[in-house]
C-alpha positions in Angstrom: 0.0 0.0 0.0 1.3 3.5 -0.8 2.3 5.9 1.9 -0.6 8.2 0.9 -3.1 5.4 1.5 -1.6 4.7 4.9 -1.3 8.3 5.8 -4.9 9.2 5.0 -6.5 6.0 6.2 -9.5 7.0 8.4 -9.0 6.5 12.2 -12.5 7.1 13.3 -16.1 6.4 12.1 -16.5 10.1 11.4 -13.6 10.0 9.0 -15.0 7.2 6.9 -16.5 8.5 3.7 -19.2 7.0 1.5 -21.0 4.6 3.8 -23.8 6.9 5.1 -26.4 4.1 4.8 -24.5 2.2 7.6 -22.5 4.8 9.4 -24.6 7.9 9.3 -26.2 9.3 12.4 -29.1 6.9 12.0 -27.1 4.1 10.5 -27.7 0.7 12.1 -24.1 -0.3 12.0 -23.0 2.9 13.8 -25.6 2.3 16.5 -24.5 -1.3 17.0 -20.9 -0.2 17.3 -21.5 2.7 19.6 -23.8 0.6 21.9 -21.2 -2.1 21.9 -23.7 -4.7 20.8 -22.2 -5.6 17.5 -22.1 -9.4 17.0 -20.1 -11.4 14.4 -20.2 -9.5 11.1 -19.3 -9.9 7.5 -18.7 -7.0 5.2 -18.7 -7.2 1.4 -18.1 -4.6 -1.2 -15.7 -3.5 -4.0 -12.0 -3.0 -3.4 -11.0 0.2 -1.7 -14.3 1.0 0.0 -13.0 0.7 3.5 -13.8 -2.9 4.7 -10.4 -3.4 6.5 -10.3 0.1 7.8 -13.8 -0.2 9.3 -12.8 -3.4 11.0 -9.8 -1.7 12.6 -11.8 1.2 13.7 -14.4 -1.1 15.3 -11.6 -2.8 17.2 -10.3 0.5 18.4 -13.7 1.8 19.3 -14.5 -1.4 21.3 -11.0 -1.4 22.8 -10.3 -4.9 21.6 -7.0 -6.5 20.6 -7.0 -6.7 16.8 -5.8 -9.7 14.7 -5.8 -9.5 10.9 -5.8 -12.6 8.7 -6.5 -13.7 5.2 -8.6 -16.7 4.3 -6.1 -17.7 1.6 -3.4 -18.3 4.3 -5.7 -19.0 7.2 -4.2 -21.5 9.7 -6.5 -23.1 12.3 -3.6 -23.6 14.7 -2.8 -19.9 14.7 -6.5 -19.0 15.5 -6.7 -21.6 18.2 -3.6 -20.2 19.8 -5.3 -16.7 19.9 -8.5 -18.2 21.4 -6.4 -20.0 24.1 -4.5 -16.8 25.0 -7.7 -14.9 25.6 -9.7 -17.7 27.1 -9.8 -16.0 30.6 -9.4 -12.4 29.5 -12.0 -9.8 30.2 -11.6 -8.1 26.9 -11.9 -10.6 24.0 -10.0 -10.0 20.7 -11.4 -9.0 17.3 -10.3 -11.3 14.6 -10.6 -9.9 11.1 -10.5 -12.4 8.2 -10.2 -10.9 4.7 -11.5 -12.8 1.6 -13.8 -14.7 3.9 -15.6 -16.3 1.0 -12.5 -18.5 0.6 -12.8 -20.2 4.0 -13.4 -23.9 3.6 -16.4 -25.6 5.3 -14.0 -27.2 7.7 -12.4 -23.9 8.7 -15.8 -22.4 9.2 -16.8 -25.3 11.5 -13.7 -24.8 13.6 -14.8 -21.2 14.2 -18.4 -22.0 15.1 -17.9 -22.9 18.8 -15.8 -19.9 19.4 -18.4 -17.7 17.7 -21.1 -19.4 19.8 -19.2 -18.8 23.0 -18.1 -15.3 22.0 -14.5 -16.2 22.6 -13.7 -13.5 20.0 -15.6 -11.1 17.8 -15.2 -12.4 14.2 -15.4 -9.9 11.4 -14.9 -11.0 7.8 -14.6 -9.1 4.5 -15.0 -10.0 0.9 -15.3 -8.3 -2.5 -18.0 -10.9 -3.2 -21.3 -11.4 -1.4 -20.2 -14.3 1.0 -23.8 -15.4 1.7 -23.6 -18.5 -0.4 -20.0 -19.4 0.6 -20.9 -19.2 4.3 -22.6 -22.2 6.0 -26.0 -21.8 7.4 -24.6 -22.1 10.9 -22.1 -19.2 10.2 -24.9 -17.0 8.8 -27.2 -17.6 11.7 -24.6 -16.3 14.1 -23.7 -13.2 12.2 -24.8 -10.1 10.4 -24.0 -9.3 6.8 -23.5 -5.7 5.6 -22.8 -4.3 2.1 -20.3 -1.5 1.7 -20.7 0.6 -1.4 -18.1 2.1 -3.8 -17.2 5.5 -2.6 -19.3 8.2 -4.3 -17.5 10.3 -6.8 -18.2 13.6 -5.0 -16.7 12.2 -1.9 -13.7 11.0 -3.9 -13.3 14.5 -5.4 -13.4 16.2 -2.0 -10.8 13.8 -0.6 -8.6 14.3 -3.6 -8.6 18.1 -3.3 -7.8 17.8 0.4 -4.8 15.6 -0.2 -3.6 17.7 -3.2 -3.6 20.7 -0.9 -2.0 19.0 2.1 0.8 17.4 -0.1 1.3 20.5 -2.2 0.7 18.6 -5.4 -0.4 20.4 -8.6 -2.7 18.5 -10.9 -4.5 19.5 -14.1 -8.3 19.4 -14.1 -8.5 16.5 -16.6 -6.0 14.6 -14.5 -8.2 15.1 -11.4 -11.2 13.8 -13.3 -9.3 10.7 -14.4 -8.0 10.1 -10.9 -11.5 10.1 -9.5 -13.6 8.6 -12.4 -11.3 5.8 -13.5 -10.8 4.4 -10.0 -14.4 3.4 -9.8 -14.9 4.3 -6.1 -11.6 2.7 -5.0 -9.9 5.3 -2.7 -6.8 3.2 -2.3 -6.3 2.9 -6.0 -6.8 6.6 -6.5 -4.1 7.4 -3.9 -1.7 4.8 -5.3 -2.0 6.4 -8.7 -1.7 9.9 -7.4 1.4 9.1 -5.4 3.2 7.4 -8.3 2.4 10.2 -10.7 3.4 13.0 -8.3 6.8 11.3 -7.9 7.4 11.4 -11.6 6.4 15.0 -12.6 4.6 18.1 -11.6 2.0 19.1 -12.4 0.3 15.7 -12.7 -1.2 15.4 -16.2 -3.7 13.1 -17.8 -1.1 11.6 -20.3 1.2 10.8 -17.4 -1.6 9.1 -15.5 -2.5 7.0 -18.5 1.1 6.0 -19.0 1.0 4.5 -15.5 -2.5 3.0 -15.6 -4.1 3.2 -19.1 -7.5 1.8 -18.1 -10.0 1.9 -15.4 -9.5 -0.8 -12.9 -13.1 -1.6 -12.1 -16.6 -0.6 -12.9 -17.8 2.6 -11.3 -20.5 5.2 -11.8 -19.2 8.5 -13.0 -21.0 11.8 -12.8 -19.1 13.3 -15.7 -21.3 14.3 -18.7 -19.1 12.5 -21.2 -19.3 9.2 -19.3 -23.1 9.2 -19.4 -23.4 10.7 -22.9 -21.1 8.2 -24.5 -22.7 5.3 -22.8 -26.2 6.5 -23.9 -25.0 7.1 -27.4 -23.6 3.5 -27.7 -26.8 2.0 -26.3 -29.0 4.1 -28.7 -26.8 3.3 -31.7 -27.2 -0.4 -30.9 -30.9 0.0 -30.4 -31.0 1.7 -33.8 -29.0 -1.1 -35.4 -26.1 1.2 -36.5 -23.1 -1.0 -36.1 -20.4 1.5 -37.0 -21.8 4.2 -34.7 -22.0 1.7 -31.8 -18.4 0.6 -32.4 -17.3 4.3 -32.4 -18.8 5.0 -29.1 -17.5 1.7 -27.7 -14.0 2.8 -28.7 -14.5 6.2 -27.1 -15.5 4.5 -23.9 -12.6 2.1 -24.0 -10.0 4.9 -24.8 -11.6 7.1 -22.1 -10.7 4.5 -19.5 -14.1 3.0 -18.9 -14.0 -0.4 -17.3 -14.7 -3.4 -19.5 -17.1 -4.9 -16.9 -19.2 -1.7 -16.7 -19.6 -1.7 -20.5 -20.5 -5.4 -20.5 -23.1 -4.9 -17.8 -24.8 -2.2 -19.8 -24.8 -4.4 -22.9 -26.3 -7.3 -20.9 -29.2 -5.0 -19.8 -29.7 -4.0 -23.4 -29.8 -7.6 -24.5 -33.0 -8.1 -22.4 -34.5 -4.7 -22.7 -34.1 -4.0 -26.4 -33.5 -7.3 -28.1 -35.3 -9.6 -25.7 -37.1 -12.7 -27.2 -36.7 -11.4 -30.7 -33.3 -13.1 -30.3 -32.9 -14.9 -27.0 -29.3 -15.9 -27.8 -28.4 -12.2 -27.3 -28.8 -12.6 -23.6 -26.7 -15.8 -23.5 -23.9 -14.1 -25.5 -24.1 -11.0 -23.2 -23.8 -13.2 -20.1 -20.8 -15.0 -21.6 -19.2 -11.7 -22.5 -19.7 -10.3 -19.0 -18.0 -13.4 -17.5 -15.2 -13.3 -20.0 -14.2 -9.6 -19.5 -14.2 -10.1 -15.7 -11.4 -12.7 -16.1 -9.3 -11.3 -19.0 -9.6 -7.5 -18.8 -8.0 -5.2 -21.3 -6.6 -5.1 -23.9 -8.2 -8.5 -25.0 -11.6 -7.6 -23.5 -12.1 -5.0 -26.2 -12.5 -7.8 -28.8 -15.2 -9.5 -26.8 -17.0 -6.2 -26.3 -16.7 -5.5 -30.0 -18.2 -8.9 -30.9 -21.1 -8.4 -28.5 -21.8 -4.9 -29.8 -21.9 -6.1 -33.4 -24.2 -9.0 -32.5 -26.6 -6.8 -30.6 -26.7 -4.1 -33.2 -27.4 -6.8 -35.9 -30.2 -8.5 -33.9 -33.9 -7.9 -34.4 -35.2 -5.7 -31.6 -38.2 -6.2 -29.3 -38.8 -4.5 -25.9 -42.0 -6.5 -25.2 -40.5 -8.3 -22.2 -39.4 -4.9 -20.7 -42.9 -3.4 -21.3 -44.7 -6.5 -19.9 -42.9 -6.5 -16.6 -43.5 -2.7 -16.3 -47.2 -3.2 -16.8 -47.3 -6.0 -14.3 -45.4 -4.1 -11.6 -47.7 -1.0 -12.2 -50.7 -3.1 -11.4 -49.1 -4.4 -8.2 -48.1 -0.9 -7.1 -51.6 0.3 -7.7 -52.9 -2.2 -5.1 -54.4 -4.9 -7.3 -53.3 -7.7 -5.0 -55.4 -10.9 -5.4 -55.2 -14.2 -3.6 -53.8 -17.3 -5.4 -56.7 -19.5 -6.7 -57.4 -22.5 -4.5 -56.9 -25.0 -7.2 -53.2 -24.0 -7.8 -52.1 -23.7 -4.2 -49.6 -26.2 -2.8 -51.1 -29.7 -2.4 -54.4 -28.6 -4.1 -56.4 -31.7 -5.0 -58.3 -30.2 -7.8 -55.3 -28.9 -9.7 -55.2 -30.1 -13.3 -51.7 -31.3 -14.2 -51.2 -30.2 -17.9 -49.0 -33.2 -18.7 -51.9 -35.4 -17.9 -53.9 -33.7 -20.6 -51.4 -33.8 -23.5 -49.4 -30.7 -22.4 -52.2 -28.2 -21.9 -55.6 -27.9 -20.2 -57.9 -25.0 -19.7 -57.9 -23.6 -16.1 -57.6 -20.2 -14.5 -54.3 -19.2 -12.9 -55.6 -15.7 -11.8 -58.8 -14.8 -10.0 -59.2 -11.7 -12.2 -58.3 -11.6 -15.9 -55.2 -9.4 -16.6 -53.1 -8.9 -19.7 -49.6 -7.6 -19.7 -47.6 -9.2 -22.5 -48.0 -7.8 -26.0 -45.9 -9.8 -28.5 -44.4 -7.8 -31.3 -43.8 -10.9 -33.4 -40.3 -9.8 -34.4 -37.6 -12.3 -35.0 -37.8 -15.4 -32.8 -40.6 -13.7 -30.8 -42.8 -14.6 -33.8 -41.9 -18.3 -33.3 -42.6 -18.0 -29.6 -46.0 -16.5 -30.4 -46.8 -19.3 -32.8 -45.7 -21.9 -30.2 -47.9 -20.4 -27.6 -50.9 -20.2 -29.9 -50.6 -23.9 -30.7 -50.3 -24.8 -27.0 -53.4 -23.0 -25.9 -55.5 -24.0 -29.0 -58.1 -26.8 -28.5 -56.3 -28.9 -31.0 -52.7 -29.1 -29.8 -51.8 -32.1 -31.8 -49.2 -30.1 -33.8 -47.1 -29.8 -30.7 -46.8 -33.6 -30.2 
């Protein structure tokens, strides 16, 4: 970690930025800490959002000995030694385990009795939601809190403060790149700033891009160009203009936009604007999202290009998007009806469609409602024809 990141690491809850939902005056996590009622807890969120820092502050606030570990090198013997040392102590230690999603089932089982007896306060952290990697027993003895990427305004304020304190000059476009391209990762922003300031003054955009050419993770920018370029790419794909879509894709890539962010936007478009007119679009978008997460730039640009061309070339239908909007609107307007008796669990008068050749007439709603309007574009026309054959009295063509 850079000296800047260490030097400006928050030491109190008040100094932590960007986690108002948990640590604001009415934040539940703040109240648990201040009332000293915090139980075993697991944090998850993107890199550089303050998970480790928060754990250290909690230990300091609760006046507990602090032990920091990583699940990738976690040794059961070492933990047992700590538990033994504090077996009869009045103040129990706080054991922080980073990358907690990597704990094996056996390692989790070793921790369980100590968690149950409160031999130590266990706090874990992960860049992934650890819900599914933790056993049910671990989850039942702990809380799970999500930390968010640091908002861009907070990053800008912090950057200006550090530039002033360190007497560093930086051009405006360099400041924008420092904040925007770090995607809410304070540590990464400070690492890049420190490296650049050691090379030249003032810090310039070309210098920053020589050190780190691309954004390191997906983030949300408040800059007009970020939103406008993304919107332009999406609208070009929606309008089936391949070249325009590729142009804006290239602008986003060269502007330092994260490959994962672009892939996520394209995955949304695959459902919203292509939909069942070409269902394979969603499959390809999902594959692209997975691929760019693992390979990154520069190769990820090829995958993104392939996906953009495919989506722009696909027939377009937003019928799925419109259908769920209509259904949600009905629910929000208070039209809540009970499930019909004959389709409830273990209902004896339910008609099993497979016993009637694949389809049988029966009501699934107490009140007739209609949300889906097929556009019969591309494969959606085939789906419509299939559905019509299914619900027709003579369904022999389906068998």
